[in-house]
N, C-alpha and C positions, 0 to 999 in steps of 0.2 A: 637359838643363838641370837644375841642382840646385835644391833647395827654396828656397834664399835668392833665387836669380834669379827663380824662379817667383812667389814672394811679392812681390818688387819689381815684377814685371810686373803682378800683380794690383792693387797699390796705384796704379800708373800708370794703369791702365785705369779706375780709380775717379775719376781726375782730381785726386788729392791733390797738394799743392804739394811741391816738391823738399825743402824744409826739413822738412815733416811726414814725408815718406817716409824721410828720413835719420834722424829720431828713431825711427821705427818699426823701421828696420833695426838700429839700435843695440840696441833692446830684443830684437829677434829673435836677435841674436848671443848675448845673455845667456840668454834663455829656451830657445833651442834646445839649449844644453848640458844644461840641466835635463831637457828632454824626451828627449834621447838616453839619459840615465842612468836615468830613471824612467818614461818613457812619457808620453803625453798623456792625462790622466785628470782627473776632477773634483777629486781630492785635490791633485794637482800644481798645477792652476790656482788652487785655493783658497789654497795656500801662497804662490804668486806674488802674488795679489791682496792678501792680508793684508800682505805686504811693501810693496805699492804704496800702501796706505792711501788717501790722497786725491790721488795723482798722476794727473792727467788723461791724460798721455801713456801711462803704463803700462797704464792701464785701457782706453784707446782702442786701443792696440796689440793687447791681448788680444782685444778684440771683433773687430777686423779679422782677426786670425790664426785665430780659431775659425771665422769666416765663410769664410775662405780654405780651411780644412781641412774645411769642411762638417760641423763637430761641433756640431750643434744640441742634442745631448744634454747638453752641458756648459754650466752657468750661470756667470755672473760675480756674485760676491757684491756686493750693493748696499751703499751707504754707510748707508742706513737700512733698517729692516725686518729682513730676515734677518740674524742675527748670526753672526759667525765662530765656529767651534768653540772651546771653551775649551781652551787649551793647559795641560796639567798639568805643573807644574814637577817636576823630578826631583832626588833626592838619591842620590849614589853611596855605597857602603860606607865609603869614606875620610871623606867629609863627615859621615856619621852617627857615626863613631867620634870625630870632632872635637867633635861636639855632646855626646857622652857625657862626654868629658874636661872640657869647659867646665862642664857641669852638676855634675860630681863636685867640681870645685874650689870651687863655690859652695854645695854642699849636703853637708856632712860625713857626714850619716847615710844618704846614698845613696837616700833615698826617691824623689825626683823622677827621679834617674838610672835607677832600676829601673823606674819607671813609663814613662819614655821607651823604655827597652830592651825592655820587653814590648810596647809599642805597635808597635815595628818588627819584632822577631823573631817575634811571633805575629800581626802584622797586625791589631791591635785598634783599635777606636774608642776615643776618649778616655773616653767615658762607660763603656765596658766595663772599662777599666783602673781607673778610679776606683771602680767597684762591686765589685771583686774582694774576696772574703772569704777569711780564712785557711783556712776549711774547704773552699774550692773547689779547693785543691790535693790531689792524690792522694799525700799525704806517705808513707804506709805503703808504697805500691808503689815509690816512688823510693828510700826509705831502704834497702830490701832490696838494691838494686843501684844505687848512686849514679853508676856509669859510664854508665847508661842515661839517655835523655831523661826529663824530668819530664812531668807531664800536669796540665792545668788546665781546669776547667769554666767556660765563659763564658756569661753571660746576655746575649743580644743584643737586637736590635729585636723587638718583638712577643713578648717573653718567650721567644723561641726559644733553646734551649740547644745548645751545641756544645763539643766537647773540642778543645783545641789542645795541641801538643807544645812543650816548652821544652828548650833545649840544656842538657846536664849542667852546664856551667860556669856558666850563668845560674841554674840551680837551686841550686847551691852558694852563690851570692851571695844568693839569696832566703832560703835557710835561715839564713845568717849574719845577715842583716838581721832575720829573725823572732826569732832567739835573742837578739839584742842589744837590740832595741827593742820587741818585742811581748810579752815574757814576762809583764809586769804590766799589759798593756792589757786594759780591760774591754770593748772593742769587738771585734766579729768582723771588722771591716774590716781588710784587710791593709795599707792605706795610710790610717791614721786622720788626720782633719783635712785630708785632701787633696781639693781640689775642682778644677773645670775652670779657674777663674781663676788659682789658684796654679800649676797645671801649665802653663797657657798662658804665664804670666808668665816662668817658668823657661825655657821653650822659646824665647820671643820674645827674651829677653835673650841667650841663646846664639847664636841665628841672627843677631842684630844684631852681636854681637861678632865673629862669623866672616864677616859680610857675605853671608849666604845669603838668597835671595829664595824663601821657601817658607812652608808652614803646618804646623801639627801633623799635619793629616790627610795631608800629603805622605808621612809615614813609612809609612802604610798602603799607599799606592801604591807606594812604594819596595820594600816587602816583597813585594808581589804580583809586581812586575817581576822581582825577584831570584829568586823561586821559578820563574817562567816561564823564565828564562834557565838555571836548573838542570835544566830538563826536566820540571817538574811539569805535569800536565795541567790544562786549564781547569776541568774538573769538580772536581778536588781543590782547586784554588785557590779556587773558588767556595765550597766547603764550609768551607774553613779561614777565609775572610773572613766567612762568614755571609751571603752575598748570596742574595737570593731569585730573581734572574734572572742567567743566564750572560752576558747582553748587558752588564750592569754590570761583570762581571769582565773582559770583553774590553776595556773602556775602561781599566781599571786596568793590564792587562798589555800594552797596545799598546806594542810595543817602542820602539826609538829611531828609527823611520822618519820621524816628523814632525820630530824634532830634527835628523835628518840632512838632511831637505829644507830646513829653515830655514837650515842652514849653507851651502847651495849658493852663496849670494852671496859668502861669504868664500872658499870654495874657488876660485871663478872669479877672484876678485880676486887671490888669491895664486898662481894657476896660471900 
């Protein structure tokens, strides 16, 4: 006897109505495809329940199925109390390039474009980008060999300092910006008169124009995930992001498994 027939027999022995059993078997057909692909785990059930939202049938099916499988180690997320994990929205490199283009078209001096670019390429917090000083760049080291990456000192949370590397092409853009707009500046700030509100406004306008659902901090997550895909170790990414705990870094680089799990419904529908 296959699992579907066994589950049907289990429901019949519980004395459920034919209509209720039919509903549960419909859900079984959908969920079983997910289980075959990813296994039966807390994570998989959480994804299914988040999709269920307030559907009584889907939640009741899952309770009966877990009882049938004798998986008392797996919980069903409640509608109140325990909250589902926050799903971090992602931006891919093409979307980020589209944001660059949109901001450049609105800011001729490229200040906000360069701030956004450093946020992504170096995985910086917005506050870290805003606080960059001209003297924080290792200009002499880079000028000696412009084909090499540049280097920048960042002051993070708790006044902790770390050095980050910058692509040669980005360094050339930064050097051109400094030569064009900062030669007569009396401030040591590399992005004078730039604050969080103005940076957020530029980013929000760009994402609205492009129809993206994300936040400025999403760029930092996108950077971490990109480095992870390129083969960088968690320890290196942790250092580059300035995290105090590697568990935080693991959240940032959690690849596309959750997004893949979320798409299972569409896959089944189109399959």
